[in-house]
mmCIF file of the C-alpha atoms, coordinates in Angstrom:
data_MODEL
# 
_entry.id   MODEL 
# 
loop_
_atom_site.group_PDB 
_atom_site.id 
_atom_site.type_symbol 
_atom_site.label_atom_id 
_atom_site.label_alt_id 
_atom_site.label_comp_id 
_atom_site.label_asym_id 
_atom_site.label_entity_id 
_atom_site.label_seq_id 
_atom_site.pdbx_PDB_ins_code 
_atom_site.Cartn_x 
_atom_site.Cartn_y 
_atom_site.Cartn_z 
_atom_site.occupancy 
_atom_site.B_iso_or_equiv 
_atom_site.pdbx_formal_charge 
_atom_site.auth_seq_id 
_atom_site.auth_comp_id 
_atom_site.auth_asym_id 
_atom_site.auth_atom_id 
_atom_site.pdbx_PDB_model_num 
ATOM 1   C CA . MET A 1 1   ? -33.233 -18.248 27.649  1.00 0.00 ? 1   MET A CA 1 
ATOM 2   C CA . LYS A 1 2   ? -30.743 -15.170 27.030  1.00 0.00 ? 2   LYS A CA 1 
ATOM 3   C CA . ASN A 1 3   ? -27.738 -17.620 27.543  1.00 0.00 ? 3   ASN A CA 1 
ATOM 4   C CA . ILE A 1 4   ? -28.964 -19.823 24.880  1.00 0.00 ? 4   ILE A CA 1 
ATOM 5   C CA . THR A 1 5   ? -29.392 -17.060 22.451  1.00 0.00 ? 5   THR A CA 1 
ATOM 6   C CA . ILE A 1 6   ? -25.982 -15.801 23.203  1.00 0.00 ? 6   ILE A CA 1 
ATOM 7   C CA . LEU A 1 7   ? -24.574 -19.332 22.697  1.00 0.00 ? 7   LEU A CA 1 
ATOM 8   C CA . THR A 1 8   ? -26.361 -19.954 19.559  1.00 0.00 ? 8   THR A CA 1 
ATOM 9   C CA . LEU A 1 9   ? -24.893 -16.583 18.117  1.00 0.00 ? 9   LEU A CA 1 
ATOM 10  C CA . LEU A 1 10  ? -21.553 -17.513 19.040  1.00 0.00 ? 10  LEU A CA 1 
ATOM 11  C CA . MET A 1 11  ? -21.823 -20.900 17.466  1.00 0.00 ? 11  MET A CA 1 
ATOM 12  C CA . ALA A 1 12  ? -23.237 -19.209 14.448  1.00 0.00 ? 12  ALA A CA 1 
ATOM 13  C CA . ALA A 1 13  ? -20.155 -16.556 14.102  1.00 0.00 ? 13  ALA A CA 1 
ATOM 14  C CA . PHE A 1 14  ? -17.947 -19.621 14.614  1.00 0.00 ? 14  PHE A CA 1 
ATOM 15  C CA . PHE A 1 15  ? -19.425 -21.567 11.732  1.00 0.00 ? 15  PHE A CA 1 
ATOM 16  C CA . PHE A 1 16  ? -19.585 -18.273 9.456   1.00 0.00 ? 16  PHE A CA 1 
ATOM 17  C CA . SER A 1 17  ? -15.843 -17.629 10.142  1.00 0.00 ? 17  SER A CA 1 
ATOM 18  C CA . CYS A 1 18  ? -15.023 -21.069 9.072   1.00 0.00 ? 18  CYS A CA 1 
ATOM 19  C CA . SER A 1 19  ? -17.223 -21.112 5.797   1.00 0.00 ? 19  SER A CA 1 
ATOM 20  C CA . PRO A 1 20  ? -16.173 -22.719 2.586   1.00 0.00 ? 20  PRO A CA 1 
ATOM 21  C CA . LYS A 1 21  ? -15.494 -19.259 1.274   1.00 0.00 ? 21  LYS A CA 1 
ATOM 22  C CA . ASN A 1 22  ? -12.030 -19.363 2.937   1.00 0.00 ? 22  ASN A CA 1 
ATOM 23  C CA . LYS A 1 23  ? -11.101 -22.848 1.847   1.00 0.00 ? 23  LYS A CA 1 
ATOM 24  C CA . LEU A 1 24  ? -10.580 -24.489 -1.280  1.00 0.00 ? 24  LEU A CA 1 
ATOM 25  C CA . SER A 1 25  ? -11.418 -28.033 -2.498  1.00 0.00 ? 25  SER A CA 1 
ATOM 26  C CA . LYS A 1 26  ? -9.191  -30.507 -3.649  1.00 0.00 ? 26  LYS A CA 1 
ATOM 27  C CA . LYS A 1 27  ? -9.989  -29.833 -7.355  1.00 0.00 ? 27  LYS A CA 1 
ATOM 28  C CA . GLU A 1 28  ? -9.631  -26.084 -6.767  1.00 0.00 ? 28  GLU A CA 1 
ATOM 29  C CA . GLN A 1 29  ? -6.139  -26.474 -5.312  1.00 0.00 ? 29  GLN A CA 1 
ATOM 30  C CA . LYS A 1 30  ? -4.963  -27.981 -8.467  1.00 0.00 ? 30  LYS A CA 1 
ATOM 31  C CA . PHE A 1 31  ? -5.471  -24.692 -10.233 1.00 0.00 ? 31  PHE A CA 1 
ATOM 32  C CA . TRP A 1 32  ? -5.692  -21.731 -7.978  1.00 0.00 ? 32  TRP A CA 1 
ATOM 33  C CA . TYR A 1 33  ? -2.846  -19.561 -8.390  1.00 0.00 ? 33  TYR A CA 1 
ATOM 34  C CA . LEU A 1 34  ? -2.026  -16.092 -7.360  1.00 0.00 ? 34  LEU A CA 1 
ATOM 35  C CA . SER A 1 35  ? 0.931   -13.956 -7.972  1.00 0.00 ? 35  SER A CA 1 
ATOM 36  C CA . VAL A 1 36  ? 1.743   -10.244 -7.452  1.00 0.00 ? 36  VAL A CA 1 
ATOM 37  C CA . GLU A 1 37  ? 4.852   -8.757  -9.280  1.00 0.00 ? 37  GLU A CA 1 
ATOM 38  C CA . LYS A 1 38  ? 6.396   -5.298  -8.778  1.00 0.00 ? 38  LYS A CA 1 
ATOM 39  C CA . THR A 1 39  ? 8.096   -3.698  -11.803 1.00 0.00 ? 39  THR A CA 1 
ATOM 40  C CA . PRO A 1 40  ? 10.956  -1.215  -12.050 1.00 0.00 ? 40  PRO A CA 1 
ATOM 41  C CA . CYS A 1 41  ? 10.696  2.336   -11.617 1.00 0.00 ? 41  CYS A CA 1 
ATOM 42  C CA . PHE A 1 42  ? 13.218  5.103   -12.202 1.00 0.00 ? 42  PHE A CA 1 
ATOM 43  C CA . GLY A 1 43  ? 14.323  4.851   -8.568  1.00 0.00 ? 43  GLY A CA 1 
ATOM 44  C CA . THR A 1 44  ? 15.070  2.183   -6.176  1.00 0.00 ? 44  THR A CA 1 
ATOM 45  C CA . CYS A 1 45  ? 11.619  0.389   -6.074  1.00 0.00 ? 45  CYS A CA 1 
ATOM 46  C CA . PRO A 1 46  ? 11.922  -3.035  -4.921  1.00 0.00 ? 46  PRO A CA 1 
ATOM 47  C CA . ILE A 1 47  ? 11.633  -5.607  -7.930  1.00 0.00 ? 47  ILE A CA 1 
ATOM 48  C CA . TYR A 1 48  ? 9.946   -8.769  -7.434  1.00 0.00 ? 48  TYR A CA 1 
ATOM 49  C CA . LYS A 1 49  ? 7.527   -11.477 -8.037  1.00 0.00 ? 49  LYS A CA 1 
ATOM 50  C CA . ILE A 1 50  ? 5.675   -13.684 -5.500  1.00 0.00 ? 50  ILE A CA 1 
ATOM 51  C CA . GLU A 1 51  ? 3.803   -16.531 -6.515  1.00 0.00 ? 51  GLU A CA 1 
ATOM 52  C CA . ILE A 1 52  ? 1.235   -18.835 -4.536  1.00 0.00 ? 52  ILE A CA 1 
ATOM 53  C CA . ASN A 1 53  ? -0.477  -22.006 -5.668  1.00 0.00 ? 53  ASN A CA 1 
ATOM 54  C CA . GLY A 1 54  ? -3.606  -23.628 -4.109  1.00 0.00 ? 54  GLY A CA 1 
ATOM 55  C CA . LEU A 1 55  ? -1.321  -25.763 -1.765  1.00 0.00 ? 55  LEU A CA 1 
ATOM 56  C CA . ALA A 1 56  ? -0.303  -22.395 0.072   1.00 0.00 ? 56  ALA A CA 1 
ATOM 57  C CA . GLU A 1 57  ? 3.389   -22.906 -1.367  1.00 0.00 ? 57  GLU A CA 1 
ATOM 58  C CA . ALA A 1 58  ? 4.934   -19.683 -2.482  1.00 0.00 ? 58  ALA A CA 1 
ATOM 59  C CA . ASP A 1 59  ? 7.778   -18.741 -4.611  1.00 0.00 ? 59  ASP A CA 1 
ATOM 60  C CA . LYS A 1 60  ? 9.693   -15.273 -4.525  1.00 0.00 ? 60  LYS A CA 1 
ATOM 61  C CA . ASP A 1 61  ? 11.959  -14.060 -7.162  1.00 0.00 ? 61  ASP A CA 1 
ATOM 62  C CA . ALA A 1 62  ? 13.690  -11.038 -5.488  1.00 0.00 ? 62  ALA A CA 1 
ATOM 63  C CA . LYS A 1 63  ? 15.381  -9.184  -8.579  1.00 0.00 ? 63  LYS A CA 1 
ATOM 64  C CA . ARG A 1 64  ? 16.578  -5.816  -7.230  1.00 0.00 ? 64  ARG A CA 1 
ATOM 65  C CA . PHE A 1 65  ? 16.415  -3.266  -4.264  1.00 0.00 ? 65  PHE A CA 1 
ATOM 66  C CA . MET A 1 66  ? 15.380  -5.834  -1.680  1.00 0.00 ? 66  MET A CA 1 
ATOM 67  C CA . ASP A 1 67  ? 17.486  -7.052  1.402   1.00 0.00 ? 67  ASP A CA 1 
ATOM 68  C CA . GLU A 1 68  ? 18.065  -10.546 -0.126  1.00 0.00 ? 68  GLU A CA 1 
ATOM 69  C CA . LEU A 1 69  ? 18.393  -11.200 -3.757  1.00 0.00 ? 69  LEU A CA 1 
ATOM 70  C CA . GLY A 1 70  ? 17.481  -14.685 -5.540  1.00 0.00 ? 70  GLY A CA 1 
ATOM 71  C CA . LEU A 1 71  ? 14.931  -17.255 -5.547  1.00 0.00 ? 71  LEU A CA 1 
ATOM 72  C CA . PHE A 1 72  ? 13.081  -18.339 -2.391  1.00 0.00 ? 72  PHE A CA 1 
ATOM 73  C CA . LYS A 1 73  ? 10.419  -20.756 -1.299  1.00 0.00 ? 73  LYS A CA 1 
ATOM 74  C CA . ALA A 1 74  ? 7.879   -20.587 1.569   1.00 0.00 ? 74  ALA A CA 1 
ATOM 75  C CA . THR A 1 75  ? 4.701   -22.105 2.933   1.00 0.00 ? 75  THR A CA 1 
ATOM 76  C CA . ILE A 1 76  ? 2.166   -19.787 3.850   1.00 0.00 ? 76  ILE A CA 1 
ATOM 77  C CA . ASP A 1 77  ? 0.622   -20.157 7.127   1.00 0.00 ? 77  ASP A CA 1 
ATOM 78  C CA . LYS A 1 78  ? -3.335  -21.392 7.235   1.00 0.00 ? 78  LYS A CA 1 
ATOM 79  C CA . GLU A 1 79  ? -4.629  -17.970 8.489   1.00 0.00 ? 79  GLU A CA 1 
ATOM 80  C CA . THR A 1 80  ? -2.870  -16.048 5.856   1.00 0.00 ? 80  THR A CA 1 
ATOM 81  C CA . PHE A 1 81  ? -3.810  -18.336 2.931   1.00 0.00 ? 81  PHE A CA 1 
ATOM 82  C CA . SER A 1 82  ? -7.428  -18.484 3.984   1.00 0.00 ? 82  SER A CA 1 
ATOM 83  C CA . GLU A 1 83  ? -7.451  -14.721 3.922   1.00 0.00 ? 83  GLU A CA 1 
ATOM 84  C CA . LEU A 1 84  ? -5.850  -14.580 0.502   1.00 0.00 ? 84  LEU A CA 1 
ATOM 85  C CA . VAL A 1 85  ? -8.467  -17.183 -0.876  1.00 0.00 ? 85  VAL A CA 1 
ATOM 86  C CA . SER A 1 86  ? -11.259 -15.162 0.663   1.00 0.00 ? 86  SER A CA 1 
ATOM 87  C CA . LEU A 1 87  ? -9.924  -11.924 -0.936  1.00 0.00 ? 87  LEU A CA 1 
ATOM 88  C CA . THR A 1 88  ? -9.686  -13.688 -4.144  1.00 0.00 ? 88  THR A CA 1 
ATOM 89  C CA . LYS A 1 89  ? -13.468 -15.213 -3.919  1.00 0.00 ? 89  LYS A CA 1 
ATOM 90  C CA . THR A 1 90  ? -14.922 -11.939 -3.042  1.00 0.00 ? 90  THR A CA 1 
ATOM 91  C CA . ALA A 1 91  ? -13.078 -10.026 -5.697  1.00 0.00 ? 91  ALA A CA 1 
ATOM 92  C CA . ASP A 1 92  ? -15.137 -9.021  -8.708  1.00 0.00 ? 92  ASP A CA 1 
ATOM 93  C CA . TRP A 1 93  ? -12.663 -10.338 -11.397 1.00 0.00 ? 93  TRP A CA 1 
ATOM 94  C CA . LYS A 1 94  ? -14.956 -10.089 -14.263 1.00 0.00 ? 94  LYS A CA 1 
ATOM 95  C CA . ASN A 1 95  ? -15.827 -6.414  -13.991 1.00 0.00 ? 95  ASN A CA 1 
ATOM 96  C CA . TYR A 1 96  ? -12.053 -5.262  -13.483 1.00 0.00 ? 96  TYR A CA 1 
ATOM 97  C CA . LYS A 1 97  ? -10.327 -3.517  -16.250 1.00 0.00 ? 97  LYS A CA 1 
ATOM 98  C CA . SER A 1 98  ? -6.860  -5.212  -17.246 1.00 0.00 ? 98  SER A CA 1 
ATOM 99  C CA . GLU A 1 99  ? -4.962  -1.796  -16.643 1.00 0.00 ? 99  GLU A CA 1 
ATOM 100 C CA . TYR A 1 100 ? -5.308  0.915   -14.362 1.00 0.00 ? 100 TYR A CA 1 
ATOM 101 C CA . LEU A 1 101 ? -2.414  3.325   -15.252 1.00 0.00 ? 101 LEU A CA 1 
ATOM 102 C CA . THR A 1 102 ? -1.601  6.794   -14.100 1.00 0.00 ? 102 THR A CA 1 
ATOM 103 C CA . GLY A 1 103 ? 0.243   7.816   -17.328 1.00 0.00 ? 103 GLY A CA 1 
ATOM 104 C CA . TYR A 1 104 ? 3.613   8.717   -15.574 1.00 0.00 ? 104 TYR A CA 1 
ATOM 105 C CA . SER A 1 105 ? 6.445   6.425   -16.909 1.00 0.00 ? 105 SER A CA 1 
ATOM 106 C CA . ASP A 1 106 ? 8.499   6.659   -13.740 1.00 0.00 ? 106 ASP A CA 1 
ATOM 107 C CA . LEU A 1 107 ? 6.109   4.767   -11.461 1.00 0.00 ? 107 LEU A CA 1 
ATOM 108 C CA . PRO A 1 108 ? 6.418   1.128   -10.711 1.00 0.00 ? 108 PRO A CA 1 
ATOM 109 C CA . SER A 1 109 ? 3.522   -1.139  -11.719 1.00 0.00 ? 109 SER A CA 1 
ATOM 110 C CA . THR A 1 110 ? 1.801   -3.834  -9.598  1.00 0.00 ? 110 THR A CA 1 
ATOM 111 C CA . ILE A 1 111 ? 0.767   -6.954  -11.804 1.00 0.00 ? 111 ILE A CA 1 
ATOM 112 C CA . ILE A 1 112 ? -1.716  -9.301  -10.235 1.00 0.00 ? 112 ILE A CA 1 
ATOM 113 C CA . ARG A 1 113 ? -2.331  -12.837 -12.030 1.00 0.00 ? 113 ARG A CA 1 
ATOM 114 C CA . PHE A 1 114 ? -4.929  -14.862 -10.680 1.00 0.00 ? 114 PHE A CA 1 
ATOM 115 C CA . SER A 1 115 ? -6.454  -18.326 -11.745 1.00 0.00 ? 115 SER A CA 1 
ATOM 116 C CA . GLU A 1 116 ? -9.164  -20.520 -10.335 1.00 0.00 ? 116 GLU A CA 1 
ATOM 117 C CA . HIS A 1 117 ? -9.503  -23.174 -13.265 1.00 0.00 ? 117 HIS A CA 1 
ATOM 118 C CA . ALA A 1 118 ? -7.048  -24.160 -16.064 1.00 0.00 ? 118 ALA A CA 1 
ATOM 119 C CA . GLY A 1 119 ? -6.806  -21.708 -18.883 1.00 0.00 ? 119 GLY A CA 1 
ATOM 120 C CA . ASP A 1 120 ? -8.464  -18.621 -16.941 1.00 0.00 ? 120 ASP A CA 1 
ATOM 121 C CA . THR A 1 121 ? -5.870  -16.744 -15.854 1.00 0.00 ? 121 THR A CA 1 
ATOM 122 C CA . ILE A 1 122 ? -6.632  -12.772 -15.306 1.00 0.00 ? 122 ILE A CA 1 
ATOM 123 C CA . CYS A 1 123 ? -3.956  -10.268 -15.510 1.00 0.00 ? 123 CYS A CA 1 
ATOM 124 C CA . ILE A 1 124 ? -4.378  -6.889  -14.059 1.00 0.00 ? 124 ILE A CA 1 
ATOM 125 C CA . ARG A 1 125 ? -1.722  -4.138  -14.124 1.00 0.00 ? 125 ARG A CA 1 
ATOM 126 C CA . TYR A 1 126 ? -1.985  -0.962  -11.928 1.00 0.00 ? 126 TYR A CA 1 
ATOM 127 C CA . GLU A 1 127 ? 0.019   2.105   -10.806 1.00 0.00 ? 127 GLU A CA 1 
ATOM 128 C CA . SER A 1 128 ? -0.017  3.796   -7.567  1.00 0.00 ? 128 SER A CA 1 
ATOM 129 C CA . THR A 1 129 ? -3.486  3.756   -6.238  1.00 0.00 ? 129 THR A CA 1 
ATOM 130 C CA . LYS A 1 130 ? -5.361  3.585   -9.292  1.00 0.00 ? 130 LYS A CA 1 
ATOM 131 C CA . ALA A 1 131 ? -6.821  0.105   -8.978  1.00 0.00 ? 131 ALA A CA 1 
ATOM 132 C CA . PRO A 1 132 ? -9.820  -0.775  -7.140  1.00 0.00 ? 132 PRO A CA 1 
ATOM 133 C CA . ILE A 1 133 ? -9.374  -0.993  -3.262  1.00 0.00 ? 133 ILE A CA 1 
ATOM 134 C CA . GLU A 1 134 ? -10.107 -4.706  -3.061  1.00 0.00 ? 134 GLU A CA 1 
ATOM 135 C CA . LEU A 1 135 ? -7.080  -5.478  -5.754  1.00 0.00 ? 135 LEU A CA 1 
ATOM 136 C CA . GLN A 1 136 ? -4.819  -3.078  -3.917  1.00 0.00 ? 136 GLN A CA 1 
ATOM 137 C CA . ASN A 1 137 ? -5.726  -4.795  -0.616  1.00 0.00 ? 137 ASN A CA 1 
ATOM 138 C CA . LEU A 1 138 ? -5.088  -8.299  -2.136  1.00 0.00 ? 138 LEU A CA 1 
ATOM 139 C CA . ALA A 1 139 ? -1.736  -6.973  -3.558  1.00 0.00 ? 139 ALA A CA 1 
ATOM 140 C CA . ASP A 1 140 ? -0.878  -5.567  -0.185  1.00 0.00 ? 140 ASP A CA 1 
ATOM 141 C CA . LYS A 1 141 ? -1.479  -8.863  1.627   1.00 0.00 ? 141 LYS A CA 1 
ATOM 142 C CA . VAL A 1 142 ? 0.924   -10.475 -0.848  1.00 0.00 ? 142 VAL A CA 1 
ATOM 143 C CA . ASP A 1 143 ? 3.441   -7.899  -0.348  1.00 0.00 ? 143 ASP A CA 1 
ATOM 144 C CA . SER A 1 144 ? 3.401   -8.252  3.411   1.00 0.00 ? 144 SER A CA 1 
ATOM 145 C CA . LEU A 1 145 ? 4.596   -11.779 2.626   1.00 0.00 ? 145 LEU A CA 1 
ATOM 146 C CA . SER A 1 146 ? 7.658   -10.407 1.019   1.00 0.00 ? 146 SER A CA 1 
ATOM 147 C CA . THR A 1 147 ? 9.295   -9.219  4.253   1.00 0.00 ? 147 THR A CA 1 
ATOM 148 C CA . LEU A 1 148 ? 8.630   -12.142 6.525   1.00 0.00 ? 148 LEU A CA 1 
ATOM 149 C CA . SER A 1 149 ? 11.489  -14.437 7.522   1.00 0.00 ? 149 SER A CA 1 
ATOM 150 C CA . ILE A 1 150 ? 9.580   -17.439 6.488   1.00 0.00 ? 150 ILE A CA 1 
ATOM 151 C CA . TRP A 1 151 ? 11.551  -17.711 2.769   1.00 0.00 ? 151 TRP A CA 1 
ATOM 152 C CA . GLU A 1 152 ? 14.323  -20.327 2.249   1.00 0.00 ? 152 GLU A CA 1 
ATOM 153 C CA . SER A 1 153 ? 16.780  -19.785 -0.168  1.00 0.00 ? 153 SER A CA 1 
ATOM 154 C CA . VAL A 1 154 ? 16.488  -21.996 -3.305  1.00 0.00 ? 154 VAL A CA 1 
ATOM 155 C CA . ILE A 1 155 ? 19.888  -23.024 -4.712  1.00 0.00 ? 155 ILE A CA 1 
ATOM 156 C CA . LEU A 1 156 ? 20.054  -23.701 -8.400  1.00 0.00 ? 156 LEU A CA 1 
ATOM 157 C CA . ASP A 1 157 ? 22.365  -26.473 -9.517  1.00 0.00 ? 157 ASP A CA 1 
# 
């Protein structure tokens, strides 16, 4: 009896971890969009923008103070993309302010843009650690993609 209970719990945990919260339907894939942009500071802060669509395709525009500059493309692995989707689905988008600023003009800003449906893009700008922790975690997850070696340079004609 004890083995059946453990097996049941393990199966429940498996199905819970594969819940639809981490996946997008075909319809959701069409409009799902997430970007994180880092703006300039008075120093050598990296300046870039990473955009991710519902098919786990990413674009990076590395502008200044990064190892490689220019336009890059990548495909985000399924696990990371599922984590990003989960973070966006659990965020309280309707109750966030549009800005969380410190008042110091020399700090870089982080700008998060998110959309689930056509015409519903949410834009939130924050400095330092002023934003809710959920937004900071989301931005940090996208930021971590910028240093991975998955990016392929885009050559413009």
